[in-house]
ZATI-188537 format. One record per residue (C-alpha): x, y, z. Coordinates in steps of 0.25 Angstrom, whole numbers, plus 5000, padded with zeros to 4 digits. Example, Ala and Ser with C-alpha at 12.3 -4.5 7.8 and 13.67 -1.06 7.14 Angstrom:
<site xx="5049" yy="4982" zz="5031"/>
<site xx="5055" yy="4996" zz="5029"/>
! end
This chain:
<site xx="4917" yy="5293" zz="5014"/>
<site xx="4908" yy="5282" zz="5017"/>
<site xx="4914" yy="5268" zz="5015"/>
<site xx="4905" yy="5256" zz="5012"/>
<site xx="4906" yy="5246" zz="5023"/>
<site xx="4916" yy="5234" zz="5020"/>
<site xx="4909" yy="5221" zz="5018"/>
<site xx="4916" yy="5209" zz="5023"/>
<site xx="4922" yy="5200" zz="5012"/>
<site xx="4917" yy="5186" zz="5011"/>
<site xx="4930" yy="5181" zz="5016"/>
<site xx="4929" yy="5189" zz="5029"/>
<site xx="4916" yy="5181" zz="5033"/>
<site xx="4922" yy="5167" zz="5033"/>
<site xx="4928" yy="5168" zz="5047"/>
<site xx="4915" yy="5173" zz="5054"/>
<site xx="4907" yy="5163" zz="5045"/>
<site xx="4916" yy="5152" zz="5049"/>
<site xx="4915" yy="5155" zz="5064"/>
<site xx="4900" yy="5156" zz="5063"/>
<site xx="4900" yy="5142" zz="5057"/>
<site xx="4910" yy="5137" zz="5067"/>
<site xx="4901" yy="5142" zz="5079"/>
<site xx="4889" yy="5137" zz="5072"/>
<site xx="4895" yy="5123" zz="5071"/>
<site xx="4900" yy="5123" zz="5086"/>
<site xx="4886" yy="5128" zz="5090"/>
<site xx="4879" yy="5116" zz="5083"/>
<site xx="4889" yy="5106" zz="5088"/>
<site xx="4887" yy="5112" zz="5102"/>
<site xx="4872" yy="5111" zz="5101"/>
<site xx="4873" yy="5097" zz="5096"/>
<site xx="4882" yy="5093" zz="5108"/>
<site xx="4874" yy="5099" zz="5119"/>
<site xx="4860" yy="5095" zz="5113"/>
<site xx="4865" yy="5081" zz="5109"/>
<site xx="4870" yy="5079" zz="5123"/>
<site xx="4857" yy="5082" zz="5130"/>
<site xx="4846" yy="5078" zz="5120"/>
<site xx="4852" yy="5068" zz="5110"/>
<site xx="4859" yy="5068" zz="5096"/>
<site xx="4847" yy="5072" zz="5088"/>
<site xx="4844" yy="5084" zz="5097"/>
<site xx="4859" yy="5088" zz="5096"/>
<site xx="4858" yy="5087" zz="5081"/>
<site xx="4846" yy="5096" zz="5080"/>
<site xx="4852" yy="5106" zz="5090"/>
<site xx="4864" yy="5107" zz="5081"/>
<site xx="4856" yy="5109" zz="5068"/>
<site xx="4848" yy="5119" zz="5075"/>
<site xx="4860" yy="5127" zz="5080"/>
<site xx="4866" yy="5126" zz="5066"/>
<site xx="4853" yy="5131" zz="5060"/>
<site xx="4853" yy="5143" zz="5069"/>
<site xx="4867" yy="5147" zz="5065"/>
<site xx="4864" yy="5145" zz="5050"/>
<site xx="4852" yy="5155" zz="5052"/>
<site xx="4861" yy="5164" zz="5060"/>
<site xx="4871" yy="5164" zz="5049"/>
<site xx="4860" yy="5167" zz="5039"/>
<site xx="4854" yy="5178" zz="5046"/>
<site xx="4868" yy="5185" zz="5048"/>
<site xx="4871" yy="5182" zz="5033"/>
<site xx="4858" yy="5190" zz="5030"/>
<site xx="4861" yy="5201" zz="5039"/>
<site xx="4875" yy="5202" zz="5034"/>
<site xx="4870" yy="5203" zz="5019"/>
<site xx="4860" yy="5213" zz="5023"/>
<site xx="4870" yy="5222" zz="5030"/>
<site xx="4880" yy="5221" zz="5018"/>
<site xx="4890" yy="5213" zz="5025"/>
<site xx="4890" yy="5202" zz="5014"/>
! end
């Protein structure tokens, strides 16, 4: 008796997605604060944007892998 793997319901993904978004925002804020302190406001904004871009790319890659693996 082989059972099909249970795919998570979309409601089950809100907590991990929320934690990911929170961590991305905290990382962006931290990057801004550190770089702005040492290099200036414009560099801080650039570092924060690059950090958020990194997290967006990471989320897109994870989303693609999850779709390909049948989790979504």
